[in-house]
N, C-alpha and C positions, 0 to 999 in steps of 0.2 A: 158482635163480630169485631175483630181487631181492626183498628184504623189504618193498618198498613196497606189495606186494599181499598179500592174504590168499591163501596158496597154494591152499587148497581152492576159493576162488572162481574164480581164473583156470584152475586145473588142470581144472576141470569142462569147459572148452572145448578142452582139449588132447587130441589123438588119439594114444594110446599103446597098445602091445599090453597086454592082448589086445583086439583089435578084431574086429568081425564081418566075415566074408567077404561081399562083395557079390554080388548076383544078376547084375548087369550090369557088365562091365568098362568102364573109360573111359580113353581115351588122353590123353597130355599135350596133344596138339593140340586135342582136343575140349574139354578144360577151358579152354584159351586162347581158343578160339572163344566158349565160353559166357560168359566174363568180359570179353571184348573186349580181350584182350591179344595184341599182335603176337607171332608166333612168335620173331622175332629178339630181341625184348625178353625173352622167357623164357630164351633162350640167354644173353643178356647178364646176367640175374639169376644164372644158374649161374656164369658166368665171374667175376662180382664177389663170389661167395660168399654171396649171399642165399638161394640154394637149396642144399640138402644133397645133391642128386642131379642127374644129367644127364638132362634131359627127352628129348633125342634118343636116349638109350640105352634108353628104356622104351617098349614097345609098349602097355602098360597100367600104370596106377598102383595101388599099394596105397593104402588109405584114408589113412594118414598123409602120404604123398607128395601125394595129391590135396589134402588140407587145406592143406598147405604151399604148393603152387602157387596154390590159390585165395586163400589169405590174402595172400601177398606180391604175387601177380599182380593181385589186385583193387585193392590200394593203388596200384600202378603204373598200372593202367588208369584209375584215377580222377585221375591227374595228379601223384602224389607222386614227386619225384625222389629220387636216392640220399641227398642231404643231409637231406631231410625224412624218409626212411625211417630214417636213423640216429637221428633224434630220436624218432620214433614208436616204434621198436622197441628202444630202448636198455635198457629194463627187462624185456623179455621174454626167455625162454629161447630161445637159438639152436636151430635146427631149428624154425622157426616153424610148427609143425604144429597151429595153432589153427583151430577152426571159426569162420570169419569171421561166420557168421550167429548166433553165440552171444556175440559180443563187440562192444563199441563203444569208441571212444576219447573220453574225457571231456576236452575241451580246457581246461576250467577248472582241473581238478586235474592235467592232463597224465598221466593214468593210464588204462590199459585196464580196462574193467569188464565184468562178465558181464551180459548182458541179463536183466532179471528174468523169471522164469517166471510168466506170468499165466494159465497153462492152468487152474489150479484155480478161479480167479475166473470165468473164461469158462464153465467147466462149470456152476458154481453159477448164474450169470446165465441160461444157457440152460435150466437146470432150472426156475428161477422163471418164465421166459417161457413154457415149456411148461405149467406148472401154471396160469398166468394164462389162457392161451388155452383150456385145457380147463375152466376155471371151478372148479378144485380149491380152493375157499375154505378148507376145513378143513386141507388140507396147507399152504397158504400161511400160515394163522394159526399152525400148529404151528411152521413154520420161523421165523416172526416172533418167537414166544415164545422159541424156542431162541437166536436171535441176540440178542434183548434181554437174556436171562439171561447170555449170554457177555459182553456189553458191560458189564452191571452188575457182573459179577464182576471184569472188568478195571478198572473204575472204582474199585471197593472196594480192589483190590490196589494201584492207584496212590495212593489216599488213605492206605492203610496204610504204603506206602513213604515217602511225604512226612512222615507223623507220626513214623516211626522216625528219619528224618534230622534232625528238629528237636531 
């Protein structure tokens, strides 16, 4: 992979063995329907070397193949042509087996980025909302004090770092 990326960052979106066996199989044609990709366009992607497998030779896809078809196929279904694909994909590892729902292309830096995982923040917000609705004042005050303490600690650490640099 190109060194323009933090490998751990982009690799977290790459589907590589070992991967879990799915409960329900999906065919290449079904994937194409779901992403709005014409079947002939999928075959053209294979012919031009954008796909590492032959969609018509598969009755069902393994997870890496599905990810590859969804990734490349979604870009084509959105209107990107081959010259644009060449630009977008030039720094990614061929066999484009990336989970498209986990990446975005940053047009300012011209780099693929991992979508930040905000699930922890959402869980905390939902917990606070539940405590508020249930009138759990003591629990909310306890959380507030804990967060305030953490912020003060970080502020002190930042001040100590600034003093050390002086």
